[in-house]
Each structure stands twice: as structure tokens, then as C-alpha cells.
N, C-alpha and C positions, 0 to 999 in steps of 0.2 A: 503494499498499500504505500509505503514512503517513496518508493520509485515512481508509481503512478501520479502522487501528489505533485512530484517534482517535474514530471512529464508535462502536466498541465500548466505549472508556473513557467517552465521552459517557453513553451508554446506562446503563451501571453507575452513573456518577455522579449522573445525574438520579434514577435510581430510588431512591438511598438518601437523597437531598436532599429531594426533592419532600414537601412536607407533613409533614417530620419521619418520613417512613418510612411514612406511612398509605397513599400510593399504591401502595407495594409490596405489600401485602394485598389491595388492591382489583385490581390488574392480575393477581395471581396466578391468578385464577379466571376471566377473561375469554376465552372461547374461542367466541364466538358473534357473530351480525350481528343488527342490530335488524330487526323487520319493517317493510315498507313500509306505512304505515297512512294512513287518511283522517283529516278533521279531528276525528273523534270518538275517534281512537286504535285503530280497527278494522282489521286487515290488509285491504288491496285483494285483492279475489276473485282477480284475474288476475295478480297480482304473482308474483315470485320473489324471496326474500331468504334465501339458503342459503350456509352454510359448510360445506364437507364434503370429506373425503379420497375422491380419485378413483384407482382403479387405472390407472396410467400407466406403460407400459414395465416391466410386472411389480410395481410397488411403489406405495405409496399416497403421492400427493402431493396438496397442498392448494389447492382451488379455491373461489373466491367468485362467487357468481352474485347479481346483483341487478337489479331492473327492475319498473317498474309494471304492465306487460303483457307476457307471455310471448310474445304475438304480434308484438311490435316485432322490429326487426331486431337481431342480435346481434353485440356487439363482442368480439372476443378480444384483450385488452391484453398484449402481450408487453414484460415489464420489461427493465431494463438489466443493467449489472454487468461479467459475464454473471450475477453471482450476488446483485445488489442489488434485492429485491422492491419493488414498487409498491403491494401489496395494503394495507399499513400507512398509505398515504397516500390511500386511496379515499374514505374517510370526509368528507375534506376538500375534495376538488374534485369528484366525480363526481354529487353530488345532482341537478343539473339533467340530466345525461346519462341517468340512470336513468328519466327521465319519458319518454324518446323511444326508448330502446335497452336490451336485457338487456346489462349490462356485465359481463364475465368477467375476473376475475384469476386468475392462476395461479402460485404460488410454485414454480419450477421446481426440479428435483433439486438438492438441496443448499443452497437459498435459504430463508430465512425459516422459515415453517411446515413447510416441506418439507427441513428441515436434515438430518434423519436418512437422506432417501432418496440423500443424497450420499455415504453411508459408503463405497460401492466406487468408489475414485477412477477405475478403468478405464471406468466409465460416463459420466465427465464429457469427453464430447466433443461437438463440434459436430454430426457426424452422428447420433448418439444424442438429442440435444436436437431435431434437425430431426424425426427419425422420432417423437418423443414430441409434437412441436407438432402434426404431421398426426393422431396418434392422438387428442389432445384435440379436434382441430378436428371428426373425423369423430364424436366421442361427442356433442359439442355439436350437429351437426346432426341426429342421432338425437333428442338429448333435446328439441330444440325445434322440429323439423319443419322445417328449413331446408335449401334447396338450397345457398345461400352465406352466409358469414358475412363481416362486415368485420374486417379484421386492423390493429391499431394496434402499430407498434413503436417503443418508446423505447430510444435510446441503442443498446447492444449487440442489444437486442431488434429494432432496426430491421435489423441485418444478418442476424439470424435471420428475420424476416418476409420481406425480400427473397428469400431463399433458398427458403422456403415457398411464395410465391406463383409463384415460377420453376418449382419441382418440381410444384406440383400446383394449377394456376390453376383447375381445376374446381371447388374447394372455396371458393373466395374472391371476394366481391363487389369488393372493391378493397383494396388496401395503402395504409396512412396510415403516413408517417414522420414522427417528430417526435424532434429531437435525433439527426438522420439520420446514420449513419455513411457515409462515402464512401471516404476516401483511407487509406493506409497510414500507420503511426504516425510515420514518418520526416517525411512531409510535413505531417502535423498538426503536429508539433512546430515545425517551420520556419515554417509560417503563423501560429503564435501569437506567434512572438518578437517581432516589430514592435509589434503593437497592445499587448501585455503590458507591453512596455518603455515605451511611452508612458504606460500607465495607471500604472506603478510609478513612473516620473519625476514624473507628476502628483500622485500620493498622498506622494510622499516615502518610498516603500518602497525603501530603500537596499539592504536584503539581497537582493530580487529584482532590483534593477538589476545589482547585482555578479554575480549568478549568471547573468543574461542576457547580461551583455556578456562573460562568461567561458565562455560556451557551454555551461553546465550545464543539465540539463533541468529543466524546471518541473513542478510536481506539482499535483493536483486542489485542494489546499488552496490554492495560489496562485491557481487560478480562483475559488474562493470568495471568496477575500479581496478581489478586485476587481472582483466583481459579474458575471462572465462565465459563471458556473456557474449561479447562483439570482440573478436578478435582484431587486434591492431588499434583499438580505442580504448580509452580508461573512462568513459562517461557514456551517457545516452545521447549526447550533442549531436553525433554523426546522423542518428535516427532522426532527431528533431529537424535537422537541416534539410534532409533529405525529403522528409514530409511537407515542409512548408513549401518545397518546389514542385509539389505534385500538382499537375494541371488539373487533375480531377476533384481537387479539394480547394474550397473556398474558406474564407475565415471562419465561419461558423463551423463547417467540417472540421476543421484543424482544431478549433478549441473543444470539439466534441470528441476527439480521440481521447484525451486524458481524462474527461468526463465519463465519457462511456467504458472506458477500460477499468475504472475504478468501481463505477456501479455494477456492472456486470460481474466482475470478479467478486465483489461483496454477495450480490443477491443469487447467483447462479447455484441450482440445487442439482447435485448429482443423484437422480433417482432412477438410474439404470444398473449401476454397478454397486455392490456392497465392498468391493475392494478394488486393487489396482490392477491394470491390464495385465502384468505378469503373473496374475493369479487367478484372473476372471475370463479373459479371452486368450485361449492357448490353441486355438484352432481356426483357421479361415480356409475359404474355398477359391481364394484368387491368389496369383503371384503377389510376394512383399519384397519390397526393398528398403532397407535402411539406408540413408545417406547422411553420415554422421560426423560431426566436427570433433576432430582429436581433443579440443581443449574445452569442450562443453561441461560445465558443471552447472548450469541451470537444471537441464534435464540430463543427468550424467550418461554420457555416451557408453560408458563400460556396462552400466545396467539396462540400456538398450540392447546391447550387444548379448548379454545373457538372456533376455527376454527372446531374442530372435533365434537364440540356438533351441529354446524349449519350445517355439512357436511351430505347430505342423500346418504348413501352407504347399501347395503344389509345386511352387518354385519360391526360394528364398535368396537373397543375396545382401551381403554388407558391403558397402563403399565408405572409405574413409577419407575425409576432406582435412587434410594435414596442416592447412592454414587457417582452419575455421574454429569456431566454439559453437554457438547457438544458432548461427544464421548463415549456414552453408550456402544457400542459394543465393544469397546477396554478396558476401564476402569473396567466393569463388564462383561466381555466375557463368563465368564460361566453361568450366569445368561441370557445373551443375547442368548446363544445357547438353553438354556431351553425353553425360549420362542419362539424361532423360531420353535422348536420342536411342540410345543403347536400349533402354528400358522399353520404349515403344517398339522397337524391332523385335526383341525377345519376346514380348507380351503378344504381339500380332502372330508371330510364328506359333506361339503356345496355343492360343485359341483357335489359329486356323487348322491345327493338327487335329482339334477336337470339333471341327465343322463348324465354329461359331466365327462369324466375320466381325471386323471392327467397324464396319460400316452397313447401313441398310441399303445404301446407294448401290 
């Protein structure tokens, strides 16, 4: 919660300080996504570049769809949080992905551009979010004429994604987990203690050393400060700066990032599982790929590796991102693109061998 409050304060501060307030006027009116164009600036005829509200779960929720060719495989990206959107980072990491996929970001109920859809707190449940994930998936299948789509889940979205492929394997070509959740919070906290203590001692972070030695819990701010959340950074500022430049977000949207993340995290009820994924979801009927940052201590990669080893899936593979922590898709975006191309090819071959096409066309 401390980090989420600082995210909100950081957005406000940067909005009023950047370029003497000029940026505020500019960002107020931005609610669009740029076309995907050729070298002459003309939109590619088979492309999609659309930012639109979609009726999901009986209310409008915002979806971003971008790709050079609508015939390409579709990726649905499930953000983390549970209320921290990834749409506002898309402009910075997915341009290569858009060449080979239609990439879909969804600001879920209460998050980012869909902040208003979270007004009824009784609807902020895992079961409702899972139902809406399935509903959006079916909408995407119809819109793009696909039999199966690729599901990518980041952080809390990786938990949601595993539940989706468990419950509706007929909808998905594969599940790709990054910043993959696995264990319960107590085991995560215990696992973090030793490597964080070593990092804090090495950096001379006396405050964190004292807190760890006294058994106090750590915060996400501690993870950022020691490079095990966003590799190569020591704070959340790169995320803020990237988000503020997102063409799809206006001023109100930007302010709602922090507000929504804090509110959804506080109110979200897990009414589906009684325990963590590595004890509750041990078998799925689709291929599973974990793309993990070597330095991730937010959702410790070592625990995700153990989970994958126990998981029963028709195909499964672990891929390490050696220069990343919790955000491999962003910090090593070129590598992530290459791995997604491989995953699309492997899973297409897998389903074709079983008589299931990737497209209805």
C-alpha cells in the first residue's frame, strides 16, 4: 500500500512539474491510440489500432487492440495488481510484438481507464474477474475469428490466467506466465528475507537491515530500491514516466492508476481458491510457458520454477530472462518478442497435430 500511495503522489507531482504545466494541458485531451502506419504514414490496411470501451460484465471496460495484421495470433495480456494496469506501458514495450500478433490490453474493473467500472465493490471478486476474463476472451475470438488465443498473465494476472486456462482450456492456445505467482504470501516473505538482507547489507541500507533482522515485513518499495522489482532501476519513477507518455491515457486516467490500484488491492476478494496456485492448481490442459526474470523477488522466480516442475500440462517450458526482475516483457522486450514468436509456432504445431486450428478462417 505504501508503494501505491507513492505512485499516486508521484503522478500528481510529475503532472504539475513537467514542462511548467504544459504537459498537463497536453495530457488532458489524450484518449486515443496512434494508427499503425507504413513508411509513408498511411495506416496498414490489415492493421488494427483501436482503444475502445467494451461491454464486459454488464459495464463498459476499456480495451486496447493493436497489431499489424488482424490475421495474426491474438495475445490477451492480463495485468497485475490486481488493479495495476499495463496498458499505459504498452507504447514502450510492445511495438515489435505488434508486427507478429494482435496484442490486447484490458484495464479490468476498477483499474486505470476502467476505474469507474469498479464503483460497486461487491463485484471486485476473483470469481467475477474470472467470468469477465472468459467473456472478453470469447468476444476476442468472435472479433478476430480465432478458435484459440494466447493468454499472457503478469503478476496477479498470472494467477487469474492459470484459473482461466484451468476452467476453459478450449479457449486458449497456451498460457504464458511472467512475474508468475505460485506460493502464499507467508512463504514469499520468508523466501525474500535472505537475499534482501544480503542486498541491504551490501548497499549499506541500515534501515532495511534492521527491519529484516527484527522480523518486520518488507514493502514493494524495498524491492524497487534494491533492483529486484524493476532491474536497472532503484525506484518506481521509470514506470511513472513511461505511463505519463502513454497516448492512450489522459490526465484523469493517469490519476486513476494509483487510486485504482490501491482500491482494488484493498477490496479484491479471492472467492475461488482456498490456497496458493502451487497447492490448488496442479493440472491444466493447455501448454504452459513461464518467462521469468532472474532477479524477481516480488513473485520469487525460484518458487515459480518449483511450481512449474509440479504442474501437469501437455507442454511446459521455463525461459530465464537474465537481465530482468519482475517485468521481463518490458526490460527485455526484444527477447520477449522472440520467445512469444517461438511459443506461437510451437503451440500452433501442437494444436494442429490434434486437429485444432488456430483460426476459424
